[in-house]
C-alpha positions, 0 to 999 in steps of 0.5 A: 484374486490377483487382479483384484488386488493390482486393482485396488493398489491401483485405484489408492496410489491414484487417489494418493496421487490425487489427494498430493497434487493440490491444486486451486480450487474452482473459485476465480483461480488465475485465468489461463489465457492471462499466464498464456500471455506472457511470452517469458521473455525477462524483462521484469526480472531486473525491475521485480524488487523480490528478484533482485534481492533473494535472486531466485527465478521463483520470487521474479513474475516471471517465475511465479507465472510458471508456477500459476500456470504449472498448479493450475495443470495439476504439475506442481501443487499448491503447499507451503514451498511453493506459497512461499514464492507468492507471498515474497511477491509485494505487489508493488506491480512494477513489472506490470508497467515494464512489460512489453508484452501487457501481461496483467500480473496485477490480476494474476497475483491478486486472484492467486492470492486468495486461493493461497489464503483458504487452500494453504494453511498456514504455521502457528506465528504466521497466523498470529502475526496475521490476525494481529494485522488484520484485527487491529490496523484495518478498524481505526476504532480499535486501534485507537485505544492502544493509543495510551499505550503507545504513547507511553511506551514511547515516552516513558524510555521502554522503546529505547530499552526494547531497541537497544537490547535488540530483545524483541526481535531474537523473540520474533522478527516480525514484531519487531519490524513491526515495533520498528516502523512505531511512528512517533505517538503525539497528542495529535494522534489520541483524537482528531474529529472534522465537520460532518462538511467543511466550506469552500474558500470564495467561490464554490466550484467543486464538492469533494469526500474526503477518506480519511485513512486508518495508519493517515488519521491516527499517526499522519492527522496533519497531512488529512488537515493539511489537504483539508485545508489545500482543497478548501483553499482551492475552492472545494466544499469538503465532505467527511462522514463520518461512518468511514472505515478502512479503504480495505487496502489491507486485507485486499493485498494479502488476499482476505477477501470476505473482509476487504469486501466488507470494509468496501461496502462500508465505504461505500455506504457512508459516502452514498448521498452524499452528492460529491463530485469527486473522491478525495484520497491521499494515500497512495495504497488507499487511492488503489484500493478505491479505484478497484472496489467494482473488481474486489466488488465483482461477484456480489450482485448488489456493490459491482455496479455501486463499486464501479460508480464509487471508484470512478469518483475517486482522485487521488489528491495531487491527481485531482489538484493537477486537473483542476489546477491551483487557484491560490497564489504560492510562497516560497517555504524557505528563504533560500533555494531548497532541493527537494526529491520526490519519492514514486509511491509504487501504488501511484506510480505503477497501480494509477499510473500517477506521476508528472501530477506531482512534480508539476504541483511540486515544482510550482512552488518557488525556490524548490528545485526537483532533484531526481533519484535513481531507481525511482520506480524501484519498492521501498520494501513497505509495500502495505504490510510486507515489511511486517511479513517479509522484514529482511527482504524489506530492509534490503530494500528500504536501505536501497531506497534510502541510499538512492535518495540521498545521493541527489543531495536533496535537503527533503524528502516529499512522500506520499505514502504513509507506508513508503512514510514510514519504511523510508524513517525507519532507515534514515534513522538506522543510517543516522541521516537527518533530513525532514521527510513531509507529504507533498500536500503538506508542502502545498499548505505551507506554501499556499498559507506562506509558512516556512519549513523547519529542516 
């Protein structure tokens, strides 16, 4: 009888232990061979923005790889404590650029995030803010419904009252962070349509598709307009499918696998049979995701090859123009010399390895003097929706980024990503800095048209 009791107690203890050690499930966990490639040298620490702000080992790439290894081997649990360290990662990929051992941290974190979303319950507050983000931002048609309300919110003075009282920050720091990066709503934000096909000026060199983006098409429509003008001026026939939606960047970066796959398929289908030579994107975060469709659709037998073919056609607008060469004369955008600083977007610099091309294009504009900031490779804190989910860390990074940009003495900032632009504008305003921020393609458009810009 005693033996039976001991046996039952042992069984119950073992079952409790197994239930307590909750690890990754069997669907694409972080690969052990990629984890083992990390030699723990620590080169990633100085370039990791979350580590530089938080200062804890577990909030560094090396620390997160330790956690992945421990969870894989049943020595740690995928729970609230470990999840917070994965959530603190901006996904900026600076560590990938820095690592001397070639550790594929991008593959590791992209495998870990879906594991977190499937296996770790979120708090009610977390669920609410994530539900708002992922059910609204990737769907331009839904987002557009709120534009008239946002226009009234800004133009009736309600925004000034809300920000002055700081009430929203007390109610929800995350909602306050979301409100703090709200762009200026103009009449152009309400609706902007394009023809299906826009002819090239002069002799046609290429037929290209253009991805309009979600936030970009509603709040940064002048960037899309400039993109089309610059492409057509340089001999490109432009195709803009009406059926295109979100590129899937936001859900893909946060481990929302099914949503990311559905949006990627829609994008692929929208450009099918258009006969384009290339697919052009003017937003850094979107471009990185568009080039990852083969990976995002890796387990989809029907779309994996389509995804790879699509990604092979994708070009960032600056990457594309640097490759084909400008065929139009460029004019000064100011009557006097203009000192300009270019802000490297992480998913352009680290994700797509595009850094030289934007600078080459900007230097071709007469009268431009290009300035280089310190810590140019450090993330601004936007990182998709990171500045809404982790506002404290994002704010510290935003302050550092603005200080570094302003210390160059530049009179104009060129930023190639809408999320970065909103983050930088927020911290420029908070620091009382009056300096214009522009997308590089807008500056190039001014130069081609012979327009002078107002600072």
